[in-house]
Every structure is written in C-alpha cells, then in structure tokens.
C-alpha angles and dihedrals in degrees: 000000000000093000092047091054092046091053090049092051093047089051092050092046092049091052093050094045091049087065088059092044091245132128120220088250091055091047092053090050091051091049091050092049090049089056094046115016110197094029121155126251088244090057093048092050090051095048092047095042094234134125117270089241090057093051091049091058093045091049091048090054093045090048092052088049089050093238092126138020119226122207133178116254105261092208098050122034091190097052128093123271125281120232 
C-alpha cells in the first residue's frame, strides 16, 4: 500500500514537473539549493542520497540549461564548485 501510494505520488509529481520542463531530480536539486544556497556538490549528493559522480552530471546539465549557476568555492581552490 505504501509503495503503491509512493509510485502514484511520483507519477503525479513527474507530470506536473514536465509542464515546467523539469525532472524530479532537477526539482530536488532546486529544493536543496533553496534551503542552502551556495552549498557544495558533496552536500547536495549527501542530501539527495546519490553518488557524487551522478550529481556532477546532473549539475552540468542544469548549468547548461541555465537552471543553476555554479561558482568556485572562494575559501578552497581545490574543492568542488558551489551552487
């Protein structure tokens, strides 16, 4: 029952987001950034429970679609970008 309702909710969310030309993953990234603007890729990966390599690809696509802006971390030149 719980899984069935979850699938139903995911389907409805996907349909509504499609109207905004967003995927559920992009929506989750935007929600996370809204909570913590300037967060690191590592933080995003942790919050979204995905591998850092997956978040990098997703952020690259979102950056090319101008959904997000990526900036280097001013405090650590070797660290990943901030979003």
